[in-house]
N, C-alpha and C positions, 0 to 999 in steps of 0.2 A: 595476203595482206591483212592487217589488223582490222577488225570490225569496228572497234571503238577508237575515238580520237584520244590523243594524249590529254592528260588532265589540264595542262596549261591552255591548249587550244580549245578544249571544251569550255573551260571557264571564260575565256575571251569571247567566245561565241555567245554564251549566255548573258554576259554583260552587254554585249552589243544588242542582243534581242531585248533586254530590259530597257536599254536606252531608247530603242525604237518604240517601245510600248508606252513610255511616259507621256508623249504628246497625245496619243490616242486616248488613254484613260483620263488624262487631264481634260481633253475636249469633251468627253462624255460627262465628267463631273461638272464642268463649266455650264453645260447645257441643261443640267438638272433643274435649275430655277425656272426654266420655261414650262415645266410640267407641274410646278407647285400650285396649290390653289390660289386663285385670284379673288379679289373683292374683300368683303367685310372681315372674314375670319382667316384670310390668307396671310402669307408672309409679307412683311413690310419690305419696301424697296431697299431700305438701309440694311436690313438683315441679308437680303439677296446680294447686295454689293459686298458686304463683309464676307459672305460665303465665297463669292467669286475671287476676291483678293486673297482669302485664306487658301483656296485651292491653288491659286497662282503661286503663292509663297511656298507651299508644300511641293509643288512641281519643281521649283527652283532648287529647293533643298535636296530633293531626291536626285535630280540631275547632277548636282554638285557632288553628292555622296557617291553616285555611280562613277563619276569622272575620277574622283580621288581613289576609289577602290580598284579601278581597272589598272592592271599592270601596264607599265610603260612599254612602248614598242621596242622589241628586241630583248626585253627583260624576261627572265624565266619566272614562271608562276609558282 
């Protein structure tokens, strides 16, 4: 039996892995403001919210791109 997967199957699996990783990395990025410095010289709340919504928008864009790039079911890669 072949040791390696066909190129199409391998690519499909990597797309699925990437799609599963997006929420994990997004969650880590969203939690970063919790460790930013607090107080006088810290980051303002407005900047933290802009950062969180920016990460959210980027996550949506990445998920959309992965969905568009993934071959349709039954379609050859």
